N, C-alpha and C positions, 0 to 999 in steps of 0.2 A: 404544505406541501413540502415533502422531504426532498432535500438536494444536498448532494455529496459532489464536490467540486475539486478535482484534482488539477495541481500545478507543479512545475518543476522538472517536467520531462524535457528531453532534448538530445542533441548529439553530444557524445562524450568520446573520448579516445580510450583505448583499453588501458585499465590500470586508474583511470580517473574516477571521480566521485561526482554524484548527484544527490540532491535532497528533495523527495517528492513531499507534497503536503496535500491534505485533503481537508476541506473546510466542510463541515456539516452545518444544515439547518434543518429545522421542522421536525427534530427528534430530540429527546432528552439525552442528549449525546452520553454524559456520564453512565447511563445504563446500559449502553450498548458495547458488545465486543466488536472491536473494529480490526479490520484486516487489510491488507494488500494482497492481491493476486495479480498475475501475469498471463497473457496469452501472446504466444508468438505465432507467426504465419504457419497455417498448417497443422497448429497443434492446439491440445485442448487446454482451456484455461487451468492454471495451477495455483495452489497456495504459495506465496512467498513468506507471510508473517502474519500473526495476529496478537493483540492485546487485549486482555482482558478488562473487564471493569476496575479489578484490584490491581492491574498493572502487571499481571504474568503475561509473558511473552512465549511464543512458540514461532520456530523458524522451518522452513524447509532445509534439508540437509546441504543443499547446493548453495545457501546462501550464508549458512552460520559462519559467525566470525567475521563477514564481510559487511552484512546489512545490519541495521538497529532500527526497530520500530519502536516509537515513543508516541505518547498522546498528552495533550494539554486539555483539560476539561474546562478550564476557564476560557479558553478560546475556541472550544469545539473543533478541535484540529487534531489530526493525527499525521505523523510524520514517518518517512521511510528514509534514513541516511543509507546511501549505498556506495560502499567504498571497493576499491580494487576491483572495478567492472570489467567483466569479460565479455567477449562477443556473443556468448551464450545467454548473456542477461537481457539481450535486445528483446523488446517485446512491448506491448500496450500494457500498462499498469493500471489495475482498477482498485478503487477503494471500496470496501464493503462495510456495512454496519449491520450488525446481526443482534436481535434481541432475545436472549435465551427463553425469557419466559413465554412470549407469544410466538415465538419461532419464526419472527418475521425478519426480512432482511431486504437491504437496499443497496443498489449499486450505482457507482459514479459513472461518468461518460468515458473515463479512461484518459491516459497521458501517455505519449508513445516516449520510449527510451530506445535510442540507437548507439551502439556502441561499435565503433569503428575508426579506423585510422585513416 
């Protein structure tokens, strides 16, 4: 059974930082492209960042230079370090695992991030 379990969300003031974690089980983690997506109320889910099996990263323009995605294949975990948070970053953040060979993907349950003073 595949499980992606996000953690680390919460309430933070504008300008603050949070680190999200996503622990994966039930998949061969190292062969999956991992990603973070977010969905704000009334909006579509959008890409935040991805990291490939080789460590190449991709970011949405809105988070470049503020967010950093990383992965630890030994721990089957992907991280999202979020700095200089803005109110518009508030959303539910979802972890995604995608297998480029099988084209199969999995989602976590999401962790909410609130940015407010």
